[in-house]
C-alpha positions in Angstrom: 49.1 59.2 -49.6 47.6 56.2 -51.4 43.8 56.3 -51.9 43.5 53.1 -49.8 45.6 54.4 -46.9 42.5 55.8 -45.1 41.1 52.3 -45.0 44.3 50.2 -44.4 46.5 52.7 -42.5 44.0 55.1 -40.9 45.1 57.5 -38.2 41.6 57.7 -36.6 38.4 55.5 -36.8 34.7 56.1 -36.1 32.6 53.1 -35.5 29.1 54.1 -36.7 26.7 51.7 -34.9 29.0 50.8 -32.0 26.9 48.9 -29.4 26.9 48.4 -25.7 25.4 45.0 -26.1 28.0 42.2 -25.9 28.1 39.6 -28.7 26.9 42.1 -31.3 29.0 43.0 -34.3 28.9 46.7 -33.3 30.3 45.7 -29.8 32.9 43.3 -31.1 34.5 45.6 -33.7 35.0 48.3 -31.2 36.3 45.7 -28.6 38.9 44.4 -31.2 40.1 47.9 -32.0 40.7 48.7 -28.3 41.9 45.2 -27.3 44.6 45.0 -29.9 45.9 48.5 -29.4 44.9 50.6 -32.5 47.4 53.4 -32.6 45.0 56.3 -32.9 41.7 57.6 -31.6 38.6 55.5 -31.8 35.2 57.2 -31.8 32.1 55.1 -31.1 29.0 56.7 -32.7 25.7 55.8 -31.1 23.0 58.4 -30.3 21.7 56.2 -27.3 25.0 55.9 -25.4 27.3 58.2 -23.5 30.2 55.7 -23.5 30.9 52.3 -24.8 33.9 50.2 -23.5 34.5 53.2 -21.3 35.2 55.3 -24.4 33.1 58.5 -24.9 30.4 57.9 -27.5 29.1 60.5 -29.9 25.5 60.9 -31.2 26.7 61.4 -34.7 29.8 61.7 -36.8 29.4 65.4 -37.1 29.8 65.6 -33.2 33.2 64.0 -33.3 35.8 66.9 -32.4 38.7 65.5 -34.3 39.5 64.6 -38.0 38.4 61.0 -38.9 40.1 58.9 -41.6 37.9 55.8 -41.7 34.2 55.2 -41.0 33.2 51.6 -40.1 29.4 51.4 -40.6 27.5 48.7 -38.6 23.9 49.8 -38.7 20.7 48.2 -40.2 20.7 48.1 -44.0 18.0 50.8 -44.3 20.2 53.3 -42.4 23.5 52.7 -44.2 23.1 55.2 -47.0 22.2 58.0 -44.5 25.1 57.1 -42.3 27.5 57.1 -45.3 26.3 60.5 -46.5 26.7 62.0 -43.0 30.2 60.6 -42.7 31.2 61.9 -46.1 29.9 65.4 -45.3 32.2 65.5 -42.4 35.3 64.8 -44.5 35.9 61.1 -43.9 38.2 59.7 -46.5 37.4 55.9 -46.4 34.7 53.6 -45.5 34.1 50.0 -44.4 30.5 48.9 -44.6 29.9 45.8 -42.5 26.1 45.8 -42.8 24.5 43.2 -45.0 21.2 43.2 -47.0 22.5 44.5 -50.4 22.9 42.9 -53.8 23.7 39.5 -52.1 20.0 39.3 -51.2 18.6 40.6 -54.5 15.5 42.6 -54.8 15.6 45.9 -52.9 19.1 45.1 -52.0 20.3 45.7 -55.5 18.8 49.2 -55.4 20.4 49.9 -52.0 23.8 48.9 -53.2 23.4 50.9 -56.5 22.5 54.0 -54.5 25.4 53.5 -52.1 28.0 53.0 -54.8 26.8 56.1 -56.7 27.3 58.2 -53.6 30.8 56.8 -53.0 31.9 57.4 -56.5 30.3 60.9 -56.7 32.2 61.9 -53.6 35.5 60.4 -54.7 36.3 58.1 -51.7 36.9 54.4 -51.5 34.8 51.7 -49.7 35.3 48.0 -48.7 32.0 46.1 -48.6 29.1 46.1 -48.0 28.4 42.7 -46.4 31.9 42.2 -45.2 33.7 41.4 -41.9 36.2 44.3 -42.0 40.0 44.9 -42.3 43.2 44.2 -40.3 46.6 45.7 -40.3 49.1 44.2 -37.9 51.9 46.7 -38.5 53.0 47.9 -35.1 52.5 51.6 -35.9 48.9 50.7 -37.0 47.8 47.6 -35.0 44.2 47.7 -36.3 41.7 44.9 -36.0 38.7 46.4 -37.5 36.8 43.1 -37.8 34.4 41.0 -35.7 36.7 38.1 -35.8 37.3 36.5 -32.4 41.1 36.3 -32.8 43.9 38.5 -34.1 46.6 36.7 -36.2 50.3 37.2 -35.5 52.1 39.9 -37.5 53.9 38.6 -40.5 54.6 38.8 -44.3 51.3 37.3 -45.6 48.5 39.5 -46.9 45.1 37.9 -47.3 41.9 38.9 -49.1 38.7 37.0 -48.8 35.4 37.4 -50.7 33.6 35.6 -47.9 33.4 36.9 -44.4 32.7 33.4 -42.8 35.7 32.0 -44.7 37.8 35.0 -43.5 37.0 34.3 -39.8 37.9 30.6 -40.3 41.1 31.4 -42.2 42.3 33.9 -39.6 41.9 31.3 -36.9 43.7 28.7 -39.0 46.5 31.2 -39.7 46.9 31.8 -36.0 47.0 28.1 -35.2 49.7 27.6 -37.8 51.7 30.6 -36.7 51.4 32.2 -40.1 52.0 35.9 -39.7 49.5 38.2 -41.5 50.5 41.7 -42.6 47.0 42.8 -43.7 43.6 41.2 -44.0 40.7 42.5 -46.1 37.1 41.0 -46.3 35.8 42.4 -49.5 32.2 41.2 -49.2 30.3 42.3 -52.3 33.4 44.1 -53.5 31.2 46.9 -54.8 34.2 49.3 -54.9 37.5 48.0 -53.5 38.3 44.8 -55.3 41.0 42.2 -55.3 42.7 44.0 -58.2 42.9 47.3 -56.1 44.5 45.4 -53.2 47.1 43.6 -55.5 48.2 47.1 -56.6 48.3 48.4 -53.1 50.3 45.5 -51.8 52.8 45.7 -54.8 55.0 48.2 -53.0 54.2 47.2 -49.4 57.5 46.2 -47.8 55.8 44.2 -45.1 54.0 41.9 -47.6 55.9 39.0 -49.2 53.0 36.7 -50.2 49.4 37.4 -51.2 46.6 34.9 -50.5 43.1 35.2 -52.0 39.9 33.4 -51.5 37.7 34.3 -54.5 34.2 33.4 -55.6 34.4 35.4 -58.8 36.7 37.6 -60.8 35.6 41.2 -61.4 37.7 42.1 -64.4 39.9 39.3 -65.4 42.0 41.4 -67.8 42.8 43.9 -65.0 43.7 41.0 -62.7 46.1 39.5 -65.2 47.7 42.9 -65.9 48.0 43.7 -62.2 49.3 40.3 -61.1 51.6 39.4 -63.9 54.5 41.6 -63.0 53.9 41.4 -59.2 54.2 37.6 -59.1 57.7 37.9 -60.2 58.6 39.1 -56.7 55.5 38.3 -54.6 53.7 35.0 -55.1 49.9 35.1 -55.2 48.1 32.0 -54.2 44.4 31.7 -54.8 41.6 29.4 -53.8 38.7 29.9 -56.3 35.4 28.4 -55.3 32.6 27.4 -57.7 34.5 24.6 -59.5 31.3 22.6 -60.1 27.9 23.6 -61.5 26.3 23.6 -58.1 29.2 25.5 -56.6 29.1 28.1 -59.3 25.5 28.6 -58.7 26.0 29.0 -55.1 28.9 31.5 -55.6 26.8 33.5 -58.0 23.8 33.8 -55.7 26.1 34.7 -52.8 28.0 37.5 -54.5 25.6 38.6 -57.2 28.3 37.9 -59.8 28.4 35.3 -62.5 31.1 32.6 -62.2 33.1 31.5 -65.3 33.9 27.9 -66.1 36.7 26.2 -64.1 38.9 25.9 -67.2 38.6 29.7 -67.6 39.5 30.1 -64.0 42.6 28.0 -64.4 43.6 30.0 -67.6 43.2 33.4 -65.8 45.2 32.4 -62.8 48.0 30.8 -64.9 48.1 33.8 -67.3 48.6 36.1 -64.3 51.5 34.0 -63.0 49.5 33.2 -59.9 49.2 29.8 -58.2 45.9 28.0 -57.7 45.4 26.0 -54.5 42.7 23.3 -54.6 41.8 23.7 -50.9 42.1 26.2 -48.1 44.5 23.7 -46.4 46.8 23.7 -49.4 46.6 27.5 -49.5 48.2 27.7 -46.1 50.7 24.9 -46.9 51.9 27.2 -49.7 51.8 30.3 -47.5 54.1 28.7 -44.9 56.6 27.7 -47.7 56.7 30.9 -49.8 56.6 33.2 -46.8 59.6 31.6 -45.0 61.9 30.0 -47.5 63.8 30.9 -50.6 62.7 29.4 -53.9 64.8 26.3 -54.8 67.4 26.8 -57.5 66.4 23.4 -59.1 64.1 20.5 -58.6 66.9 18.4 -57.0 65.8 17.4 -53.5 67.2 15.3 -50.7 65.2 13.5 -48.2 66.5 13.0 -44.6 64.4 10.8 -42.3 64.6 8.4 -39.3 62.2 5.9 -40.8 62.1 4.0 -44.1 58.3 4.2 -44.6 58.0 8.0 -44.6 61.1 8.2 -46.7 59.5 6.1 -49.4 56.2 8.0 -49.2 58.1 11.4 -49.6 60.2 10.0 -52.5 57.0 8.9 -54.3 55.3 12.3 -53.6 58.4 14.1 -55.0 58.5 12.1 -58.2 54.7 12.6 -58.6 55.0 16.3 -58.3 58.0 16.8 -60.5 60.8 16.9 -58.0 64.0 14.8 -58.6 65.3 12.7 -55.6 68.8 13.4 -56.8 71.8 11.1 -56.1 74.2 12.5 -53.5 77.8 12.9 -54.5 80.3 10.2 -53.6 82.0 12.7 -51.2 78.7 13.3 -49.4 78.0 9.7 -49.0 81.5 9.0 -47.6 81.1 11.8 -45.0 77.6 10.5 -44.0 78.9 6.9 -43.6 81.7 8.1 -41.3 79.3 9.7 -38.8 76.2 7.5 -39.0 75.5 4.0 -37.7 76.4 1.1 -40.0 72.7 0.3 -40.5 71.9 3.8 -41.8 71.3 4.4 -45.5 73.5 7.1 -46.9 72.0 7.3 -50.4 69.1 9.5 -51.1 66.7 9.2 -49.3 69.0 9.3 -46.2 67.6 7.0 -43.5 69.1 7.8 -40.2 67.1 4.8 -38.5 65.0 5.0 -35.4 67.8 5.6 -33.0 68.8 8.9 -34.7 69.2 11.8 -32.2 69.0 15.5 -32.6 72.8 15.5 -33.1 72.5 12.9 -35.8 70.0 15.0 -37.6 72.1 18.0 -37.4 75.2 16.1 -38.8 73.2 14.6 -41.7 71.3 17.8 -42.7 74.6 19.8 -42.6 76.4 17.5 -45.1 73.4 17.0 -47.3 72.9 20.8 -47.6 76.7 21.1 -48.4 76.2 18.8 -51.4 76.3 20.9 -54.6 73.9 18.5 -56.3 71.2 19.2 -53.8 69.1 22.5 -53.8 66.4 21.7 -51.2 65.8 19.3 -48.3 62.8 17.6 -46.9 63.5 16.6 -43.3 61.1 14.1 -41.9 60.9 12.9 -38.3 58.8 10.2 -36.6 59.1 10.6 -32.8 60.5 7.4 -31.3 60.7 6.7 -27.5 63.4 8.7 -25.8 64.1 11.4 -28.5 62.3 14.7 -27.9 60.7 16.4 -30.9 61.6 19.8 -29.7 65.4 18.8 -29.8 65.2 17.6 -33.3 63.3 20.8 -34.3 66.0 22.9 -32.7 68.7 21.0 -34.7 66.8 21.7 -38.0 66.6 25.4 -37.1 70.3 25.6 -36.4 71.2 23.9 -39.7 68.7 26.2 -41.5 70.5 29.3 -40.2 73.8 28.1 -41.7 72.1 27.5 -45.2 69.7 30.4 -45.8 70.0 30.0 -49.5 68.5 26.5 -49.7 64.9 25.8 -48.6 64.3 23.3 -45.8 60.7 21.9 -45.2 60.1 19.7 -42.3 57.7 16.9 -41.7 57.0 16.1 -38.1 54.6 13.1 -37.9 52.5 12.1 -34.8 50.6 14.1 -32.2 53.7 14.9 -30.2 55.0 16.8 -33.2 51.9 18.8 -33.4 52.2 19.9 -29.8 55.9 20.7 -29.7 58.0 20.4 -32.7 55.8 22.0 -35.4 55.2 25.3 -33.3 58.9 25.6 -32.6 59.8 25.1 -36.2 57.2 27.6 -37.4 58.3 30.2 -34.9 61.7 29.9 -36.4 60.3 30.3 -39.9 60.8 26.7 -41.0 57.7 25.4 -42.7 56.5 22.2 -40.9 53.9 19.8 -42.0 52.1 16.7 -40.5 51.9 14.9 -43.7 54.7 14.2 -46.1 52.7 14.7 -49.3 51.9 18.3 -48.1 55.5 19.2 -47.8 56.4 17.7 -51.2 53.5 19.4 -52.9 54.5 22.8 -51.4 58.2 22.4 -52.5 57.2 21.3 -56.0 54.9 24.4 -56.3 57.8 26.6 -55.2 60.0 25.0 -58.0 57.3 25.5 -60.6 56.9 29.1 -59.6 60.7 29.5 -59.9 60.6 28.2 -63.4 57.7 30.4 -64.3 59.1 33.7 -63.1 62.4 33.0 -64.9 60.5 33.0 -68.3 60.4 36.5 -70.0 56.9 38.0 -70.1 56.9 38.1 -73.9 55.0 40.5 -76.1 51.7 40.5 -78.1 52.5 40.0 -81.7 50.7 42.1 -84.3 50.3 40.3 -87.6 50.1 42.6 -90.6 49.9 40.0 -93.3 46.2 39.2 -92.5 43.0 40.5 -94.2 40.5 41.8 -91.6 38.3 43.2 -94.4 37.7 39.7 -95.8 36.8 38.4 -92.4 34.4 41.3 -91.7 32.8 40.8 -95.1 32.1 37.1 -94.3 30.7 37.9 -90.9 28.6 40.8 -92.2 27.1 38.6 -94.8 26.3 35.8 -92.3 24.8 38.2 -89.7 22.7 39.9 -92.4 21.2 36.6 -93.5 20.6 35.5 -89.9 23.2 32.7 -90.1 24.7 31.6 -86.8 27.0 28.8 -88.1 29.2 29.6 -91.1 29.6 27.1 -93.9 32.8 25.1 -93.8 33.9 27.0 -96.9 33.4 30.4 -95.2 35.2 29.0 -92.1 38.2 28.0 -94.2 38.2 31.4 -95.9 38.6 33.1 -92.6 41.6 30.9 -91.8 43.1 31.8 -95.2 42.5 35.5 -94.5 44.6 35.1 -91.3 47.3 33.1 -93.1 46.6 29.8 -91.4 47.8 27.1 -93.8 44.8 25.1 -95.1 44.8 21.9 -97.0 43.8 22.6 -100.6 40.0 22.6 -101.1 37.3 23.5 -103.5 33.5 23.6 -103.3 31.3 22.2 -106.2 27.9 23.9 -105.9 24.7 21.7 -106.4 21.4 22.4 -107.8 19.6 20.4 -105.2 19.6 16.6 -104.6 18.6 15.7 -108.1 21.4 17.6 -109.9 22.4 14.9 -112.4 25.5 16.8 -113.5 26.9 16.9 -109.9 28.9 13.6 -109.9 30.7 14.5 -113.2 31.5 18.0 -112.1 32.8 16.8 -108.7 35.0 14.2 -110.5 36.4 16.9 -112.8 37.2 19.2 -109.9 38.8 16.4 -107.9 41.1 15.6 -110.8 42.2 19.3 -110.9 42.7 19.3 -107.1 44.7 16.1 -107.1 44.3 12.8 -105.4 43.8 11.4 -102.9 40.9 13.6 -101.7 38.3 13.9 -98.9 34.7 14.6 -99.9 32.2 16.2 -97.6 28.5 17.1 -98.0 27.8 20.8 -97.7 24.5 21.7 -96.0 23.6 24.2 -93.3 21.3 21.7 -91.7 23.9 19.0 -91.3 26.2 19.5 -88.3 27.7 16.1 -87.8 28.5 15.0 -91.3 30.2 11.7 -90.3 27.2 10.5 -88.4 25.0 10.6 -91.5 27.5 9.3 -93.9 28.4 12.7 -95.3 32.2 12.2 -95.4 34.2 10.0 -97.6 38.0 9.6 -97.2 40.8 8.4 -99.4 39.2 8.7 -102.9 41.9 8.0 -105.5 40.4 8.6 -109.0 37.7 10.6 -110.9 35.7 7.3 -111.4 35.8 6.6 -107.7 34.8 10.2 -107.1 31.7 10.1 -109.2 30.6 6.8 -107.6 31.3 8.2 -104.1 29.1 11.2 -104.7 26.1 9.1 -105.5 26.5 6.7 -102.6 27.3 9.5 -100.1 24.2 11.5 -101.0 22.0 8.4 -100.8 23.4 7.7 -97.3 22.9 11.3 -96.2 19.3 11.4 -97.4 18.6 8.0 -95.6 20.3 8.8 -92.3 19.6 12.5 -91.9 16.2 12.3 -90.3 17.4 10.0 -87.6 20.5 11.9 -86.7 20.2 15.6 -87.6 16.7 16.9 -88.1 15.1 18.9 -85.4 11.6 18.4 -84.1 10.5 21.5 -85.9 11.7 20.2 -89.3 10.2 16.8 -88.6 6.8 18.3 -87.6 6.8 20.4 -90.8 7.2 17.2 -92.9 10.6 18.3 -94.5 11.9 15.1 -96.2 15.5 16.1 -96.8 17.9 18.8 -95.8 19.1 21.6 -98.1 22.1 20.6 -100.3 24.4 23.4 -101.2 27.2 21.4 -102.8 30.2 19.1 -102.2 33.4 20.2 -100.6 36.5 18.5 -101.8 39.8 18.7 -99.9 43.2 17.3 -100.7 43.8 14.5 -98.2 46.6 15.3 -95.7 49.0 12.5 -94.5 48.4 11.2 -91.0 50.1 13.5 -88.6 49.6 14.6 -84.9 46.2 16.1 -84.6 45.8 19.3 -82.5 42.9 21.7 -81.9 43.0 25.5 -81.8 39.8 27.5 -81.0 38.1 30.5 -79.8 35.4 30.8 -77.1 33.8 33.8 -75.5 32.7 33.6 -71.8 30.3 36.1 -70.4 32.0 38.6 -68.0 35.3 37.1 -69.0 35.9 37.8 -72.7 37.5 36.1 -75.6 39.7 33.1 -74.9 41.8 30.9 -77.1 42.0 27.2 -76.7 44.8 24.7 -77.6 44.9 21.0 -77.1 45.5 17.6 -78.7 42.8 17.0 -81.3 40.8 13.9 -82.2 39.9 11.6 -79.3 42.2 13.5 -77.0 39.9 16.6 -77.0 36.7 14.5 -77.2 37.5 12.0 -74.4 40.3 13.5 -72.3 39.4 17.2 -72.6 43.2 17.8 -72.8 43.0 21.5 -73.6 44.4 24.7 -72.2 42.8 28.2 -72.3 44.2 31.7 -72.3 42.6 35.1 -72.2 43.1 37.4 -75.2 45.3 39.2 -76.0 48.1 36.6 -75.9 51.9 37.1 -75.7 54.2 34.7 -77.4 55.2 33.4 -74.0 51.5 32.7 -73.3 51.2 30.7 -76.6 54.4 28.7 -75.9 53.1 27.9 -72.3 49.8 26.6 -73.7 51.6 24.1 -75.8 53.7 22.9 -72.8 50.8 22.7 -70.4 48.8 20.2 -72.4 49.1 16.9 -70.5 50.1 15.0 -73.6 52.5 17.6 -74.9 55.3 14.9 -75.1 53.5 13.6 -78.3 54.5 16.9 -79.9 58.1 16.6 -78.8 58.6 13.3 -80.7 58.2 9.8 -79.2 58.9 6.3 -80.4 61.2 7.4 -83.2 58.8 10.1 -84.4 60.4 13.5 -85.2 59.2 16.5 -83.0 56.5 18.6 -84.4 57.0 22.3 -85.3 56.2 23.9 -82.0 57.1 27.4 -83.4 54.5 27.1 -86.1 51.8 25.9 -83.6 52.7 28.9 -81.4 52.4 31.2 -84.4 48.8 29.9 -85.3 47.7 30.2 -81.6 48.8 33.9 -81.6 47.1 34.5 -85.0 43.8 33.1 -83.8 44.1 35.2 -80.6 44.4 38.4 -82.8 41.4 37.2 -84.8 39.4 36.7 -81.6 40.4 40.2 -80.3 39.5 42.0 -83.5 36.3 40.2 -84.5 33.9 40.1 -81.6 31.2 38.6 -83.7 33.0 35.3 -83.8 31.4 33.5 -80.8 33.2 30.2 -81.2 35.7 28.6 -83.5 37.3 25.2 -83.7 40.2 24.3 -86.0 40.0 20.6 -85.6 42.2 19.0 -86.6 45.1 21.3 -87.0 47.7 18.9 -88.2 51.1 19.4 -86.4 53.8 18.7 -89.0 57.5 18.2 -88.8 57.7 21.5 -90.6 54.7 23.7 -90.3 51.1 23.1 -89.6 48.0 22.3 -91.8 44.4 23.1 -91.0 42.0 20.5 -92.3 38.5 21.4 -90.8 37.0 24.5 -89.2 33.8 25.4 -87.6 32.7 29.0 -86.8 29.7 30.2 -84.8 28.8 33.8 -85.2 26.8 36.2 -83.0 25.0 39.5 -83.9 26.4 41.8 -81.3 28.7 42.0 -78.2 25.9 40.9 -75.9 25.5 37.6 -77.6 29.2 37.0 -77.6 29.9 37.8 -73.9 31.3 41.0 -72.5 34.6 42.0 -74.1 37.3 43.8 -72.1 40.5 45.5 -72.7 43.7 44.9 -70.8 45.1 48.3 -69.8 48.4 49.3 -71.4 
């Protein structure tokens, strides 16, 4: 027996707090269990009632004569702990706590939840909730609706988990209206014990579940989620709606669940790294559910469009192109066959326009030949009901053709109110996804194709680089933390890169004895000559963050004489501009006239190449993440970056490069040779190892990391350090 079986496949249930008063939660849950035919005894527990719903009631759990698997607790918050203890003492194996008033309300609720979870864990059983709406299992030998939802969804292959009870009620009603069959439903509430990660593992081997849907407001342990979901999504797609995309939404999610929400980029990273699919809306979530639950994945992105109206055909074609599908040419043989059986006015190229007079028989004929075409791997069938043609007849024709081609997905678009009333329900009952709007169908099919591509890619492995020098990195971080430094000098940042064998443009620091060091220009000129021209010169000062803004960077210096002159002019510019751009209010109020000058950094100037950025960030309750994107204006203006959670596999690193919106710039455009993608991937993986091993690195930017035709070259780096793990966020370990 699985540890969640007493909750999701119980043989007997006690409803503690069952009520005789209609329209109460205690009444509704007992009603639903009886109404939908739970295959086992149900025991109402209420000391003030002899019977409820004509079922004998018991004053306490201890008075129940038979063995009970699951206790559903629906009592006031102050009585939950006592009810739980009493149930546990009788040998109950699982618990669902519907009652609210716990950590979601803060204050005393936090203490109530802490006491409850301590009891649960000490006694070794599992609990859903508190503050949830219950669980459903539609399997015929279980038939359990242990929720207060007003409707029971049909049985089917989709498992659904919701962190919000209200969303759960709405979604169950929506699923029923769309004919989407649910295998199991779990409202997690505060997910104090049973979490989405637990349910993913439970549904992994469930033969009745083909697709998993999730509505989440926060991730509990992102590393565990990635580990659990990554292999499962190869066979069972996981589609997720994650709320809290905006700052206001994140605050609302945090206050509702008592958990902190991570940034939306981090959410995208976690979902992508797990191989799951993010839906932007609940409507899209169910668009995807209909497609994944009822159709095979397409073998390619080559799609045909069959319609009886030119306008919808054009709209679908545009939507296909926009989502990465190819409206592929039909073979000459297919076009000949179509022209032989269709009116002369019909268009037999792709999209195939059957014109408004098309009958159900015409649809069946055209779809049959299009699906026979070896160049087509999926079909979008669109129908606008004209006068005289019944939608249900066209729907029946689509169903007949689908049965002859089970290996190729067909998605239908039935436009107009008549389709909603007759055609769409008939198609959905026959497991053919049907949509009102063409864009929805195209988006769902494109998502299926992207998922097909993703699951065909090997999982990869986490590389362990042994040519690095962790001791050198630790020494730099120890020194900085000991001195109270939060931002490393550029020299120390470059030294960390060199310790991890990241190629760095040749550099040297010439130390300065303050701003009036008369020997500095000559010494810098001598060092520049040894380093080789052309060079870049930068001021080194812990108080100057944005060197360019204060004139602290000079490019393209070509000679020792030019170097000496550049030192004097650069220092004058920095001293003049610093107070307006860089100095803090504290420094100004103290009357400090100029920043500290540590020296001048010289760097061999690299040729102009494609700029990228690789970085580290640590997100509280998430952990260390590696960032990759196009550098320069692309990261500053377009935010064209991708994140992944550490540790990274080589496949993760490769996917990061490909997911950048402007990744084509790295593949070679307008006669430019392609950049060395393998070298970029190698650096991403090295930085991921650095982030995993050195938790005191709070943030890092290598910007730019020049992508060369052969290899890469780091030009600039910035590193922020923290004193301990609490400052850097909460690290986690992905289970092996």
